[in-house]
C-alpha positions in Angstrom: 88.6 84.7 105.1 87.6 85.3 108.7 85.0 88.1 109.1 85.3 90.6 112.0 82.4 90.3 114.4 80.0 93.3 114.4 77.6 94.9 116.8 74.8 93.0 114.9 76.5 89.7 115.6 76.8 90.5 119.3 73.1 91.6 119.5 72.0 88.4 117.8 74.0 86.1 120.2 73.1 88.1 123.3 69.4 88.3 122.4 69.3 92.1 122.6 68.9 95.1 120.3 71.9 96.7 118.5 71.2 99.9 120.5 71.6 98.0 123.7 74.9 96.6 122.6 76.1 100.2 121.7 75.0 101.4 125.1 76.8 98.6 126.9 80.1 98.8 124.9 80.3 102.5 125.2 79.5 102.7 128.9 76.4 104.7 128.3 73.2 104.4 130.5 70.2 102.6 129.1 70.8 99.0 130.0 70.9 97.1 133.3 74.2 95.9 134.8 73.3 92.3 134.2 72.6 93.0 130.5 75.8 95.1 130.2 77.8 92.2 131.6 76.2 89.7 129.3 76.8 91.8 126.2 80.5 92.4 127.1 81.0 88.7 127.8 79.5 87.8 124.4 81.7 90.5 122.7 84.8 89.1 124.3 83.9 85.5 123.2 83.4 86.7 119.6 86.7 88.6 119.7 85.1 91.9 119.0 87.3 95.1 118.9 86.1 98.7 118.4 86.6 100.1 114.9 89.3 102.7 115.1 88.0 104.6 112.1 84.6 104.9 113.7 86.1 105.9 117.0 88.1 108.6 115.3 84.9 110.0 113.6 83.3 110.1 117.0 86.2 112.1 118.4 87.6 109.2 120.5 91.3 108.4 120.6 92.7 106.0 117.9 94.7 103.9 120.4 97.9 104.3 118.3 101.0 106.5 118.1 103.2 107.0 115.1 106.9 106.8 114.3 108.3 108.0 111.0 111.9 107.4 110.0 113.4 109.5 107.2 116.7 107.7 106.6 118.1 105.6 103.8 116.4 102.2 104.1 119.7 100.3 103.5 121.2 101.8 106.7 118.5 100.3 109.0 118.9 96.6 108.5 122.1 96.1 110.5 122.1 99.0 112.9 121.2 98.0 116.4 120.3 101.4 117.8 116.8 101.6 116.3 115.9 98.0 117.1 116.7 98.7 120.8 115.0 102.0 120.7 111.8 100.5 119.3 111.9 97.6 121.7 111.8 100.1 124.6 109.0 102.1 123.0 107.0 99.0 122.3 107.4 97.7 125.9 105.7 100.8 127.3 103.1 101.0 124.6 102.1 97.4 124.8 101.5 97.7 128.6 99.2 100.6 127.8 97.5 98.7 125.0 98.6 101.3 122.5 99.7 100.4 119.0 102.8 101.7 117.2 102.3 102.8 113.6 105.7 102.8 111.9 106.7 104.1 108.4 110.0 104.6 106.6 110.2 107.5 104.1 112.8 109.0 101.8 113.2 112.5 103.3 112.0 115.1 105.8 109.3 116.5 103.3 107.8 113.0 103.0 107.8 112.6 106.8 105.9 115.9 107.2 103.4 114.7 104.5 102.8 111.5 106.6 102.1 113.6 109.7 99.6 115.7 107.7 97.9 112.5 106.4 97.8 110.8 109.8 96.3 114.0 111.3 93.6 114.3 108.6 92.7 110.6 108.9 92.9 110.6 112.7 95.2 107.6 112.5 97.3 108.4 115.6 96.9 110.2 118.9 100.5 111.5 118.9 103.9 110.9 117.3 107.4 110.1 118.4 109.9 112.2 116.3 113.5 110.9 115.8 116.6 112.4 114.4 116.2 116.1 115.3 117.6 118.5 112.7 119.3 121.8 113.4 116.7 123.8 111.6 113.8 121.4 111.9 110.4 122.1 110.3 108.7 119.3 112.2 108.0 120.8 115.6 106.3 123.9 114.1 104.2 121.6 111.9 103.1 119.4 114.8 102.2 122.5 116.8 100.2 123.8 113.9 98.3 120.4 113.7 98.0 120.3 117.5 99.3 116.7 117.3 101.0 115.7 120.5 104.6 114.8 120.0 107.9 113.8 121.7 111.2 114.5 120.0 113.7 111.8 120.8 117.1 113.7 121.0 117.7 117.3 121.7 119.8 119.9 119.8 120.3 122.3 122.7 123.6 122.0 124.5 123.9 121.3 128.2 124.3 124.1 130.6 127.9 125.4 130.7 128.9 124.1 127.2 129.8 126.3 124.3 129.2 125.2 120.7 132.1 125.5 118.4 132.3 128.8 116.6 130.0 128.9 113.5 128.1 125.9 114.6 124.3 125.9 114.0 124.0 124.8 117.6 125.2 128.3 118.7 121.7 129.5 117.9 120.0 126.9 120.2 119.0 127.8 123.8 120.9 126.1 126.7 119.0 123.8 129.0 119.9 122.5 132.4 120.4 118.7 132.3 119.6 118.3 136.0 115.8 117.7 135.8 112.8 117.7 133.4 111.6 121.2 132.6 108.8 122.6 130.5 109.9 123.7 127.0 108.6 126.9 125.4 106.9 124.8 122.6 104.1 122.3 122.9 106.4 119.5 121.7 108.0 117.4 124.5 111.6 116.2 124.2 113.8 113.3 125.5 117.5 114.2 125.2 120.9 112.6 125.5 124.2 114.2 126.4 126.2 113.6 123.3 128.7 116.3 124.3 129.4 114.6 127.6 129.8 111.3 125.9 132.3 112.6 123.3 134.2 114.2 126.2 134.6 110.7 127.7 135.9 109.4 124.5 138.5 112.2 124.1 139.5 111.8 127.7 140.2 108.1 127.1 142.1 108.5 123.8 144.1 111.5 124.9 145.0 109.9 128.2 146.4 106.9 126.2 148.6 109.4 124.2 146.7 109.7 120.9 147.1 113.1 119.2 145.8 112.3 115.7 142.1 111.3 115.9 139.4 111.1 113.3 135.7 110.9 114.0 133.8 108.9 111.4 130.5 110.7 111.9 126.9 110.0 110.7 124.5 112.1 108.6 125.5 115.8 108.5 122.0 117.2 108.8 121.2 115.6 112.1 121.5 117.6 115.3 123.3 114.8 117.2 125.9 114.5 114.5 126.6 118.3 114.8 126.6 118.0 118.6 129.3 115.3 118.5 131.4 117.1 115.9 131.2 120.3 117.9 132.1 118.5 121.1 135.1 116.8 119.4 136.5 120.2 118.3 135.8 121.8 121.7 137.4 118.9 123.7 140.4 118.8 121.3 141.0 122.5 121.6 141.0 122.2 125.4 143.8 119.8 125.1 145.8 121.9 122.6 144.9 119.9 119.5 144.0 121.6 116.3 141.8 120.7 113.4 144.8 119.2 111.5 145.1 116.7 114.4 141.5 116.0 115.3 138.6 116.2 112.9 135.3 114.6 111.7 134.2 113.1 108.3 130.6 112.4 107.6 128.9 109.3 106.2 125.4 107.8 105.9 125.9 105.5 108.9 126.3 102.4 106.6 129.0 99.8 106.8 130.0 100.6 103.2 130.5 104.3 103.8 132.2 103.6 107.1 134.7 101.3 105.4 135.3 103.8 102.6 135.9 106.6 105.0 138.3 104.4 107.0 140.3 103.6 103.8 140.6 107.3 102.9 141.9 108.5 106.3 144.3 105.5 106.7 145.8 106.3 103.3 146.8 109.8 104.3 150.5 110.7 104.7 150.0 111.1 108.4 147.1 108.8 109.2 145.2 108.9 112.5 146.2 106.6 115.3 142.6 106.5 116.6 139.2 106.3 115.0 135.8 107.1 116.6 132.8 105.7 114.8 129.2 107.0 115.2 127.8 103.5 115.4 128.7 99.9 115.9 128.3 98.8 112.3 130.8 101.3 111.0 133.3 100.5 113.8 133.2 96.8 112.9 133.6 97.6 109.2 136.5 99.9 110.0 138.2 97.1 112.0 137.9 94.8 109.1 139.5 97.4 106.8 142.4 97.8 109.2 142.9 94.0 109.2 142.8 93.9 105.4 145.4 96.7 105.2 147.7 94.9 107.7 147.2 97.6 110.4 147.0 95.9 113.8 144.3 97.0 116.2 145.2 98.3 118.8 149.0 98.0 118.0 148.9 100.8 115.4 145.3 101.9 115.4 142.8 102.3 118.2 139.0 102.0 117.5 136.0 103.3 119.6 132.4 102.6 118.7 129.7 105.1 119.8 127.0 102.5 120.5 127.9 99.2 122.3 126.3 96.1 120.9 126.8 92.3 120.5 128.9 93.2 117.4 131.3 95.1 119.5 131.6 92.3 122.0 132.2 89.5 119.5 134.6 91.3 117.2 138.3 90.5 117.6 139.6 92.5 119.3 136.6 93.5 121.3 135.7 97.1 120.6 135.9 99.9 123.2 132.4 101.4 123.1 130.0 103.8 124.7 127.4 101.9 126.7 124.0 103.4 127.1 120.5 102.1 127.8 119.0 102.7 124.3 115.9 100.6 125.2 115.5 102.8 128.3 115.7 105.9 126.0 112.8 104.5 124.1 110.8 103.7 127.2 111.4 107.3 128.5 110.1 108.7 125.2 107.0 106.5 125.2 106.2 107.3 128.8 106.5 111.0 128.1 104.1 110.8 125.1 101.5 108.7 127.1 101.8 111.3 129.9 101.1 114.1 127.5 98.1 112.2 126.0 96.8 111.8 129.5 96.8 115.5 130.1 100.3 116.3 131.5 102.0 119.4 130.2 104.9 118.9 127.7 108.3 118.6 129.2 111.9 117.6 128.7 113.2 114.4 130.1 116.9 113.6 130.2 118.3 110.1 129.7 121.1 108.5 131.7 124.7 109.5 130.9 126.4 107.0 128.6 129.6 105.4 130.0 132.7 104.4 128.1 133.6 100.7 128.3 137.3 100.3 127.5 138.1 97.0 125.8 141.0 95.5 123.7 140.6 97.8 120.7 142.2 100.9 122.4 145.8 101.2 123.6 148.6 103.7 123.5 149.9 104.5 120.0 153.4 103.5 118.9 155.8 106.0 120.3 157.1 107.2 116.9 153.7 108.0 115.5 153.0 110.8 118.0 156.5 112.3 118.2 
């Protein structure tokens, strides 16, 4: 097994004392410029890297940030969103020579326990927090630990919007989407306009003539799930459509639950003529169920996927989908966290508005179904 080079190894090869090596590698006075350069050259040749634990004990940064995901593990393997998000995060962190420490846990309590352990062990300099909850214990914990953080996703509605009556989002403060602002807490945020995206979907389907629409939503405890459900109800009401015509059902984001939900709603006496899925995997699963049941898409059923992906573009018919720069979302979050670690005040950054890409999976419903 290869052994990591030590300060003693560098001192021996450079012909100097261990204290001289320590001075040189830590940019401290006590050695000449020529000696410093020779020591650093030897360290590079030997492949020496500073020990992160020792650096943490000395109060230096660890050179890593953390990301904990509290979701069912079986839902992650085929969903493209997190792969693209992490690729954007990693692009920024790699350029800054910062490592990403990633962990999947069962629930929010386990996630909070990981934050406490990382803080106690000084494993990370800050964290990226995904899947904001409506009543989320994590921001308060991170403030208590004084652990820099960026929340990816924002529960507060855009200025001028009104959460549906009784929605937990009615308690959230409104924020202007026009430019980054400083939040009241010490936790930064990167947010997306889920409400505006759902409005685009409803505009498209309603314009085609659909009046019975079901939203196959994700996990019910997540802020963006509630945001989309609220927006669906609000946009439907603006068009004179009631909850008996337009509604949401929740799932765990998996293809299995997406398929099961599709079977249930299509078996109703007055089934929907359009389905909106909260991710690409469920949309493809729903399309397969429709084909199995002999329901042509888009002849009798229109399908929209929330996140565009290669799956949406290779499925037949190709799926109408919301296109957004998910990798750019990750880059924005990583840039904000690095800025906070460099001394900038916490802020809110706003990602680009998604755009709906109409494809072959949406069309007007049969005339008799909406009469």
